[in-house]
C-alpha positions in Angstrom: -47.4 -11.1 17.3 -48.1 -13.8 14.7 -51.8 -14.6 14.3 -52.9 -18.1 15.0 -54.7 -20.0 12.2 -57.7 -22.2 12.9 -58.8 -25.5 11.6 -62.1 -27.1 12.5 -62.2 -30.9 12.8 -65.3 -32.8 13.6 -64.7 -36.5 14.4 -68.3 -37.2 13.5 -67.9 -35.8 10.0 -64.5 -37.1 9.0 -63.1 -37.2 5.5 -61.9 -40.5 4.2 -58.1 -40.8 4.5 -57.7 -42.7 1.2 -58.8 -41.9 -2.4 -60.8 -45.1 -2.8 -62.7 -44.9 0.5 -66.3 -43.9 0.4 -66.4 -43.1 4.1 -63.9 -43.0 7.0 -62.8 -46.3 8.4 -64.4 -45.5 11.7 -65.7 -48.8 13.0 -64.3 -51.5 10.8 -60.8 -51.4 12.3 -59.1 -50.5 15.5 -55.4 -50.1 16.3 -54.0 -53.5 17.3 -52.4 -52.6 20.6 -49.9 -55.2 21.8 -49.2 -53.5 25.1 -50.2 -50.4 27.1 -47.7 -48.3 29.0 -48.5 -45.5 31.4 -46.6 -42.9 33.4 -43.5 -44.6 34.8 -44.0 -42.7 38.1 -47.3 -44.5 38.5 -50.8 -44.6 37.0 -54.0 -43.3 38.6 -56.1 -45.2 36.1 -57.7 -42.1 34.6 -55.8 -41.8 31.3 -57.8 -40.2 28.5 -55.3 -39.7 25.7 -52.7 -41.9 24.0 -49.8 -42.2 21.5 -49.5 -45.4 19.5 -46.3 -46.3 17.7 -46.7 -47.7 14.1 -43.0 -47.7 13.2 -40.1 -45.3 12.3 -41.6 -41.8 13.1 -45.2 -42.9 12.4 -47.5 -42.6 15.4 -51.2 -41.9 16.2 -52.0 -39.3 18.8 -55.5 -39.6 20.1 -57.6 -37.4 22.4 -61.3 -36.6 22.7 -62.0 -38.7 19.7 -59.6 -36.9 17.5 -56.7 -38.8 15.9 -53.5 -37.2 14.4 -51.2 -39.3 12.3 -47.6 -38.3 12.3 -45.0 -38.8 9.5 -46.9 -41.6 7.6 -44.6 -44.3 6.4 -46.2 -47.7 5.8 -43.6 -49.6 3.7 -42.5 -53.1 4.7 -39.3 -54.9 5.3 -37.3 -55.0 2.0 -38.9 -51.9 0.5 -36.6 -49.0 -0.5 -36.9 -45.2 -0.2 -35.0 -42.4 -1.9 -33.3 -40.0 0.5 -31.3 -37.8 -1.8 -29.1 -37.9 -4.9 -27.8 -41.4 -5.2 -28.9 -42.3 -1.7 -31.5 -45.0 -0.9 -32.4 -46.8 2.3 -34.0 -50.2 2.8 -36.6 -50.8 5.4 -35.8 -53.6 7.9 -39.2 -53.8 9.7 -42.9 -54.0 9.1 -45.3 -51.3 10.4 -47.6 -52.3 13.2 -50.6 -51.7 11.0 -51.0 -51.1 7.3 -52.3 -47.8 5.8 -55.7 -49.2 4.7 -56.2 -50.8 8.2 -56.0 -47.5 10.1 -59.1 -46.3 12.0 -60.5 -42.9 11.0 -57.9 -40.2 11.1 -58.5 -36.4 11.3 -55.3 -34.9 10.1 -51.6 -35.6 9.3 -48.6 -33.9 10.9 -45.7 -34.2 8.5 -42.3 -33.0 9.7 -40.7 -32.9 6.3 -41.0 -34.2 2.7 -38.8 -37.3 2.8 -39.8 -40.7 1.6 -39.0 -42.4 5.0 -41.6 -40.0 6.5 -44.1 -39.7 3.6 -43.6 -42.7 1.3 -44.8 -43.0 -2.3 -47.5 -45.5 -1.3 -48.9 -42.9 1.1 -48.5 -40.0 -1.4 -50.3 -41.9 -4.1 -53.1 -43.3 -1.9 -54.2 -40.3 0.2 -57.4 -38.4 -0.4 -56.3 -35.1 -2.0 -58.7 -33.1 0.3 -57.2 -34.6 3.5 -55.8 -32.1 6.0 -52.0 -32.1 6.3 -50.0 -29.8 8.6 -46.4 -29.5 7.5 -43.4 -27.2 6.5 -43.6 -24.5 3.8 -41.2 -26.6 1.7 -43.4 -29.7 2.0 -46.5 -27.7 1.2 -44.8 -26.5 -2.0 -43.9 -30.1 -2.9 -47.4 -31.4 -2.3 -49.4 -28.6 -3.9 -47.0 -27.4 -6.6 -48.2 -26.6 -10.1 -46.2 -29.4 -11.6 -48.2 -32.1 -9.8 -50.9 -33.7 -11.9 -53.0 -34.4 -8.8 -52.0 -31.9 -6.1 -53.1 -31.9 -2.5 -55.8 -29.3 -1.6 -55.7 -28.9 2.2 -52.1 -28.4 3.2 -51.4 -26.0 6.1 -47.8 -24.9 6.4 -46.1 -23.7 9.7 -42.8 -22.0 10.0 -40.8 -22.0 13.2 -43.0 -20.9 16.2 -46.1 -20.4 14.0 -49.2 -22.1 15.3 -52.6 -23.6 14.2 -55.5 -24.4 16.5 -57.4 -27.6 15.8 -60.9 -27.1 17.1 -62.7 -30.3 18.0 -66.2 -29.4 16.8 -68.1 -32.4 17.9 -70.9 -31.5 20.3 -71.5 -34.0 23.1 -72.3 -33.8 26.8 -68.7 -33.7 27.8 -68.2 -30.2 26.3 -71.7 -28.8 25.6 -72.7 -25.2 26.1 -71.6 -23.2 23.0 -68.1 -21.8 23.1 -67.4 -22.4 26.7 -64.7 -24.9 27.6 -64.1 -26.4 24.2 -61.3 -29.0 23.6 -58.6 -27.8 21.2 -55.2 -28.9 20.1 -52.6 -26.2 19.3 -49.8 -27.3 17.0 -46.7 -25.1 16.8 -43.7 -25.6 14.4 -40.4 -25.8 16.2 -36.8 -25.5 14.8 -35.0 -28.4 13.3 -31.9 -28.9 11.1 -31.1 -32.0 9.1 -27.7 -30.8 8.0 -25.0 -29.6 10.4 -23.9 -25.9 10.1 -20.9 -25.2 7.9 -19.9 -26.1 4.3 -22.3 -29.1 4.1 -25.2 -26.8 4.9 -24.1 -24.3 2.3 -23.8 -27.0 -0.3 -27.2 -28.4 0.7 -28.8 -24.9 0.4 -27.5 -24.9 -3.2 -28.3 -28.5 -4.2 -31.4 -28.9 -2.0 -30.6 -32.6 -1.5 -31.9 -32.8 2.1 -35.3 -31.0 2.8 -36.0 -28.5 5.6 -37.6 -30.1 8.6 -39.8 -29.0 11.6 -40.2 -30.3 15.1 -43.6 -29.8 16.7 -45.1 -28.7 19.9 -48.6 -30.3 20.4 -50.7 -28.8 23.2 -53.9 -30.6 24.3 -56.2 -28.4 26.3 -59.3 -26.1 26.2 -60.2 -22.8 24.6 -62.5 -20.4 26.5 -63.1 -18.0 23.6 -65.0 -18.3 20.4 -62.6 -19.2 17.5 -63.4 -16.1 15.4 -60.0 -15.9 13.7 -56.8 -14.0 14.4 -55.5 -14.7 17.9 -58.9 -15.7 19.3 -59.2 -19.0 21.1 -56.2 -19.0 23.5 -55.5 -22.4 25.0 -55.5 -23.6 28.6 -52.9 -26.4 28.1 -53.5 -29.6 29.9 -50.7 -31.7 28.3 -47.8 -30.7 26.2 -46.0 -33.0 23.7 -42.7 -32.0 22.0 -41.8 -34.0 18.9 -38.2 -33.4 17.8 -38.6 -34.3 14.2 -35.5 -35.3 12.2 -32.9 -32.8 13.6 -29.4 -32.7 14.9 -28.7 -31.0 18.2 -28.2 -27.5 16.9 -28.2 -24.1 18.6 -31.6 -23.3 17.2 -33.2 -25.9 19.5 -32.2 -23.7 22.5 -35.0 -21.3 21.4 -37.7 -23.8 22.4 -37.3 -23.5 26.2 -37.2 -19.7 25.7 -40.4 -19.7 23.7 -42.0 -22.0 26.3 -41.1 -19.5 29.1 -40.3 -22.4 31.4 -43.6 -24.1 30.9 -43.1 -27.8 31.3 -43.1 -30.4 28.5 -45.0 -33.5 29.6 -43.8 -35.8 26.9 -41.0 -35.7 24.3 -40.9 -38.0 21.3 -37.3 -37.9 20.2 -36.2 -39.0 16.7 -32.9 -40.9 17.2 -30.9 -43.4 15.2 -28.0 -41.2 14.1 -29.1 -41.5 10.4 -26.0 -41.4 8.2 -25.6 -40.6 4.5 -24.9 -42.4 2.4 -24.8 -45.4 4.8 -23.4 -46.5 8.2 -20.5 -48.2 6.4 -19.6 -44.9 4.7 -20.8 -42.3 7.3 -20.0 -39.0 5.5 -22.7 -37.0 7.3 -25.1 -37.6 10.2 -28.6 -36.0 9.7 -30.5 -37.1 12.9 -29.5 -37.2 16.5 -27.5 -40.1 17.9 -27.7 -41.3 21.5 -25.4 -38.6 22.9 -27.3 -35.8 21.1 -30.6 -37.3 22.3 -29.4 -37.2 25.9 -28.4 -33.5 25.4 -31.9 -32.8 24.1 -33.4 -34.4 27.3 -31.3 -32.0 29.4 -32.4 -29.0 27.3 -36.1 -29.8 27.2 -36.3 -31.5 30.6 -39.5 -33.5 29.8 -41.5 -35.5 32.3 -41.4 -38.5 30.0 -39.3 -39.3 26.9 -40.2 -41.8 24.3 -37.5 -42.6 21.7 -38.7 -43.4 18.1 -37.1 -43.5 14.6 -34.0 -45.6 15.4 -34.1 -49.1 13.8 -36.6 -49.2 10.9 -34.1 -48.5 8.1 -30.5 -49.6 7.3 -29.1 -46.0 7.5 -29.2 -45.8 11.3 -25.7 -45.8 12.9 -26.7 -45.4 16.6 -28.9 -48.2 17.9 -31.4 -47.9 20.8 -29.0 -49.8 23.0 -26.6 -46.8 22.9 -29.4 -44.5 24.0 -30.4 -46.8 26.8 -26.8 -46.9 28.0 -26.4 -43.1 28.0 -29.7 -42.6 29.8 -28.8 -45.2 32.5 -25.4 -43.7 33.0 -26.9 -40.2 33.4 -29.7 -41.2 35.8 -32.6 -40.4 33.5 -33.9 -44.0 33.0 -37.0 -43.5 35.3 -38.3 -40.8 32.9 -38.0 -42.9 29.7 -40.6 -45.2 28.2 -39.6 -47.6 25.5 -42.4 -48.5 23.0 -42.1 -51.2 20.4 -44.2 -51.1 17.2 -47.8 -51.8 18.1 -47.5 -50.5 21.7 -49.3 -47.5 23.2 -48.5 -44.9 25.8 -51.6 -43.6 27.7 -51.7 -40.4 29.7 -54.0 -37.9 31.4 -54.8 -34.4 30.1 -55.2 -32.0 33.0 -58.5 -30.2 33.2 -60.5 -33.0 31.7 
């Protein structure tokens, strides 16, 4: 059994996110929420956690005062990113909030090292000691010896490897030593940017498109002292699956097996049918289109699905309207919540 790593995060003792910050941006800024969504089956008014969409695959997951930033991309309409040899993409939208306007963040969850998920502005601006959870490939890119200013706190996860984020703040809601302590377990899940076959073989040689992870994020409580190894097992109160930039490949079928039929409460699915070099010359698709997104819903069977990553760049071939049509035809529409940039989904973590 693979041992679980541990990372202690104290929301009262945060590091600054940016190089030029003296202290975290705790009270000077809050996320500008345009609209709040809740469980489409009905709200009990007791939500205590949320996901906020900034744009493309950039979101903020918040629970118990802890904030996780996913795939940070803060470029604006008209800006360009490099996606591979001779391939660029232009951003069509603005983020809901700018990088320097973010409230205090505790760690970053980075699915892969690609400029539309970790742009140059972000890479140049971030505090080098800030905690980043990512793939082994991205860790090598961020910490490699050739970098003049490498990142110092990068934690890599392979498929089905996990790290426990211990929320160390002591307050009356979870006082009493190492009793019922809130924790977040992050597990890497399979993903493939390039379809199997000759293209995958060529990419393995050229390394044009980077390896990518999905993520399973479990919010819950630990009943054991986090002493290392496999200590600190989690009593999961809410489970989020983030697909990452992947196609619908056979490796995804390992996820329900690994879960052993445990339910997924929420799925964030990366859509758009990203095409290289462009939708006008679609030689290869590297993220799921509407049909593949629907197949993933059937495979994972989440309680709620939120589509993201579908219209922010000019390399998307499959618009959100395609997904909406497929979902409606298949009878899944009551389990899908559509969030625009600047909107938030609030939910309840069981056991809190």
